[in-house]
C-alpha positions in Angstrom: 35.4 79.4 -10.0 35.6 79.6 -6.4 38.1 81.5 -4.1 39.5 81.0 -1.3 37.3 81.3 2.0 40.9 82.7 3.6 40.3 85.7 1.6 36.2 85.9 1.0 35.1 85.1 4.5 35.6 89.2 6.5 35.2 89.5 10.2 32.7 92.3 10.6 35.7 95.0 12.0 37.2 94.2 8.6 34.1 95.0 6.8 33.7 97.9 8.6 37.0 99.5 8.1 36.4 99.0 4.3 36.3 102.6 2.6 32.6 101.4 0.9 31.0 103.8 -0.9 28.4 106.9 -1.5 25.4 105.8 -2.2 23.1 107.0 -4.9 19.4 105.1 -4.9 17.4 105.7 -7.6 14.3 106.8 -5.7 12.1 107.6 -9.2 12.4 106.1 -12.6 16.1 106.3 -14.1 17.4 104.5 -16.7 21.2 102.4 -17.1 23.7 103.7 -19.4 23.6 107.8 -18.4 27.3 107.2 -17.5 29.8 107.4 -20.6 30.6 103.8 -19.5 31.6 101.4 -22.8 29.4 98.7 -22.6 31.0 95.3 -23.2 28.4 92.6 -24.3 30.5 89.7 -25.9 33.7 88.2 -25.3 35.5 90.1 -28.2 34.7 93.4 -26.6 36.0 92.5 -23.2 38.8 90.7 -24.7 40.0 94.0 -26.5 39.4 96.0 -23.3 42.2 94.3 -21.3 44.5 94.6 -24.4 43.3 98.6 -24.4 44.4 98.4 -20.7 47.6 97.3 -20.7 48.9 100.5 -22.8 49.6 103.6 -21.5 47.5 106.4 -21.5 43.5 107.4 -20.1 41.9 104.6 -18.4 38.1 104.0 -19.6 35.3 103.2 -17.5 33.4 100.0 -18.9 30.4 98.2 -17.6 29.0 94.8 -17.8 26.1 93.3 -17.2 25.5 90.3 -14.9 22.5 88.4 -15.8 19.6 87.6 -13.8 20.3 84.3 -11.8 24.0 84.5 -12.1 24.4 86.6 -9.2 23.1 87.0 -5.3 23.1 88.6 -2.5 25.7 87.6 0.5 25.4 89.1 4.0 24.5 92.0 5.7 26.6 94.3 8.1 24.3 96.0 10.4 26.1 98.9 11.8 27.5 97.2 14.3 25.9 94.3 14.5 27.4 90.6 13.3 26.3 89.9 9.7 23.0 88.6 9.0 21.4 86.8 6.2 20.0 88.9 3.7 16.5 87.5 3.8 16.4 87.6 7.4 17.4 91.0 8.6 17.9 91.9 12.1 16.7 95.1 13.3 19.1 98.3 12.8 18.4 101.5 11.1 20.9 100.6 7.8 23.9 98.8 6.8 25.3 97.5 3.5 24.3 94.6 1.5 26.9 92.9 0.1 26.9 91.3 -3.1 28.3 87.6 -3.0 31.7 87.4 -4.7 32.3 84.2 -3.1 32.1 83.1 -7.0 33.1 85.0 -9.9 30.7 86.9 -11.5 29.8 84.8 -14.9 29.3 87.3 -17.8 28.8 87.6 -21.9 27.4 83.8 -21.9 29.7 82.6 -19.4 32.7 83.0 -21.8 34.7 85.9 -19.1 34.3 86.0 -15.2 34.5 88.9 -13.4 36.3 89.3 -9.8 36.6 92.9 -7.9 40.4 93.6 -7.9 42.0 93.2 -4.1 39.3 90.8 -3.6 37.1 94.4 -2.2 33.9 93.4 -1.1 31.1 95.7 -3.3 27.7 96.7 -1.9 24.4 98.4 -1.2 24.0 101.2 1.4 20.6 100.3 2.4 17.7 100.5 5.1 16.3 97.1 6.6 13.1 97.7 4.4 15.5 98.4 1.2 17.0 95.5 1.7 13.8 93.8 1.0 13.1 94.9 -1.6 16.5 94.5 -3.2 16.3 90.8 -2.6 12.9 91.1 -4.3 14.0 92.7 -7.3 16.6 89.7 -8.0 14.5 87.1 -7.4 12.1 88.9 -9.5 15.0 88.4 -12.0 16.5 91.8 -12.0 20.6 92.0 -13.3 23.6 93.2 -11.8 25.5 96.3 -13.9 29.3 97.0 -12.9 30.9 99.5 -13.6 34.6 99.4 -13.3 38.4 100.6 -14.3 40.9 98.3 -15.9 44.5 99.7 -14.5 43.1 102.4 -12.6 44.8 101.9 -9.5 47.9 100.4 -11.0 49.3 99.0 -14.2 51.7 96.9 -12.2 49.8 93.3 -11.6 47.6 91.4 -14.0 44.3 93.0 -15.2 43.1 90.5 -17.1 43.7 86.7 -17.9 42.3 86.7 -21.8 41.9 82.9 -22.6 40.7 81.5 -25.9 37.1 81.4 -26.7 36.6 77.7 -25.5 38.3 78.5 -22.1 37.0 81.6 -19.4 38.9 84.8 -19.7 39.2 86.0 -16.1 38.7 90.5 -15.6 39.9 91.9 -12.4 37.7 94.7 -12.2 38.7 97.7 -10.0 34.8 98.6 -9.5 33.5 102.2 -9.7 29.6 101.9 -9.5 26.6 98.9 -9.6 23.2 99.1 -10.5 20.8 96.9 -9.7 18.2 96.8 -13.3 14.8 95.7 -13.1 13.6 93.9 -16.1 13.1 96.9 -19.2 16.8 98.4 -17.8 14.9 100.6 -14.7 17.6 101.3 -12.3 16.0 99.9 -8.5 19.7 101.0 -7.0 22.6 102.6 -8.0 26.4 102.7 -5.9 29.7 104.6 -6.7 32.4 103.7 -4.6 35.1 106.1 -3.5 37.1 105.5 -6.5 34.7 106.9 -8.6 34.0 109.5 -6.6 37.7 110.4 -6.2 37.9 110.9 -10.0 35.4 112.9 -9.8 36.2 114.9 -7.5 39.8 115.5 -9.0 38.1 116.8 -12.3 35.5 119.0 -10.8 36.2 123.2 -10.9 34.9 125.3 -8.3 34.3 128.3 -10.0 35.1 131.6 -8.2 37.8 133.5 -6.6 39.1 133.2 -3.0 37.4 131.0 -0.4 34.5 129.2 -1.5 32.9 125.7 -1.9 30.9 123.2 -3.9 28.0 120.7 -2.7 28.7 116.9 -4.5 25.4 114.7 -4.9 24.5 113.2 -1.4 23.8 110.0 -1.0 22.2 107.8 1.8 19.9 105.1 1.6 17.0 107.1 -0.2 17.8 110.6 -1.4 15.0 112.2 -3.6 16.3 113.5 -7.1 14.7 117.2 -5.6 16.6 117.2 -2.4 19.7 116.5 -4.2 19.2 119.1 -6.4 18.3 121.5 -3.8 21.3 120.4 -1.8 23.9 121.0 -4.8 22.3 124.4 -5.8 22.5 125.8 -2.5 25.8 127.3 -2.8 24.7 129.8 -5.4 22.9 131.5 -2.4 23.1 132.7 1.0 24.6 129.3 2.1 27.8 129.6 -0.3 28.2 132.8 1.5 28.1 131.3 4.6 30.1 128.5 3.6 32.6 131.2 1.9 33.0 132.7 5.7 33.7 129.6 7.3 36.4 128.5 5.0 37.9 132.3 5.8 37.7 131.6 8.8 39.4 128.1 9.0 42.0 129.5 6.5 42.8 131.7 9.1 43.5 128.9 11.9 45.2 126.9 9.6 42.7 125.1 7.4 44.0 123.1 4.5 43.5 125.6 1.3 42.0 122.4 -0.5 39.9 120.1 1.7 36.6 118.3 2.3 33.9 117.7 4.9 31.0 115.4 4.9 28.0 116.7 6.5 25.4 114.1 8.0 21.9 115.8 7.8 19.0 113.8 9.2 15.5 115.2 7.3 11.7 114.5 8.2 10.6 113.3 5.0 7.3 114.4 5.0 8.0 118.5 5.4 11.7 118.7 4.1 12.9 120.3 7.7 16.7 119.0 8.3 16.1 118.1 11.8 20.1 117.4 12.6 23.3 118.7 11.3 26.5 116.8 12.0 30.0 116.2 10.7 30.7 113.0 9.6 34.1 113.3 8.0 36.8 116.1 8.3 39.5 116.4 6.0 40.1 120.3 6.2 42.7 120.7 9.1 40.4 122.6 11.4 37.3 121.1 13.1 36.2 124.5 13.7 35.8 125.2 10.1 34.0 121.2 10.2 31.5 122.5 12.3 30.8 125.7 10.6 29.9 124.0 7.5 27.4 121.8 9.3 25.5 124.5 10.8 25.2 126.7 6.9 24.2 123.1 6.0 21.4 123.1 8.4 20.0 126.1 7.1 19.2 124.4 3.7 15.7 124.2 2.3 14.2 121.0 1.5 11.0 120.3 -0.8 8.7 118.7 1.4 7.7 115.1 -0.1 3.8 115.1 -0.3 3.1 111.1 -0.6 4.7 110.9 3.0 2.1 110.3 5.9 4.1 109.3 8.6 7.1 110.7 10.7 9.3 109.1 9.2 13.4 110.4 9.0 15.6 109.9 6.2 19.6 110.2 6.7 21.8 112.0 4.0 25.5 112.2 3.9 26.0 115.2 1.7 29.9 115.7 0.6 31.0 119.8 0.1 34.6 121.1 -0.9 36.5 123.7 0.0 38.9 125.5 -1.9 40.7 129.0 -2.4 42.7 130.8 -0.5 42.3 134.5 1.1 44.0 136.9 -1.4 45.4 139.8 0.8 45.9 142.8 -1.1 50.2 144.0 -1.2 50.8 146.7 1.7 50.9 150.3 0.0 54.7 151.4 0.3 55.3 153.9 3.0 54.7 157.1 2.1 57.6 159.9 2.2 56.9 163.1 4.0 56.3 166.2 2.1 59.5 167.8 1.5 59.8 171.3 2.6 60.6 174.4 0.7 64.1 175.3 1.4 64.2 178.2 3.7 64.6 181.8 2.4 68.0 183.4 3.4 67.2 186.2 5.7 67.3 190.0 4.5 68.8 192.5 6.1 67.3 195.4 6.2 67.8 198.4 3.7 69.4 201.1 5.4 67.7 203.9 6.0 69.2 207.0 4.0 
């Protein structure tokens, strides 16, 4: 079912303006279905999900698998370079490799089709080499798994067009994540959308009192699991104390009590040394606090990658959430001056006899 080119042929500027996605590309063998999504494996389950989403209540996270041969990559947005075909990527450090959604994605044996809600583009943040590897995986039979909500963004529009089993049911998916699955279910790549990450942020509780911080899962073209674990755990020690100082100082200068900063790290892969730390996104209300957060992350120790023999540099985006307020002790009431003892009346000298 082809859609109008007026909606699908987005310009480079429009694509750059899309609030895309935080990447979590698998660097080791991981497997799908670890996200509590409800798998929709047949037309009955798809139609049931559509009916459930028409009512009130919490939204469920669903997942469908687009089989090999039923999907392909489209263009690749290479930073500020114009789109190019995915199989002949122009020189650039990284970009976004989009999934071709000019045609709806056919699922459950062709009985249903999925299209992203609002015709939003979906894709993977990749390096040039990573783009080639994902394209090779696709041609070798990889499937595409989509996680999505129905009615999370709003319930005013039509979420599904449910038809009889003899026709094709249409699902307008509010995409939460994408995975490329190799034969056997191994996750070759995963990308979480801002929609899912925001939901996780809302559910996150940053333990403690006063100004404090939590570090979310870093994302980028490649994120070694050991690096992700080290960064997420960093607030438990000296880095956490430094981040608390950053937030306390920021609050003194008008920073938001609940804010966020995304820091871009450049890391030497072989040694794990952080070469640079720069503010990528600041949503906290104080620039100096954001710079302080970047300096604090510069001091994180990351494990070395012993299998890397060259001087390659990996770029990570690290989300930091800052919460809490300065709790000031209530002023003590002014002490009353001590009462002076009443003066005794002067006694007249006794008359001498």
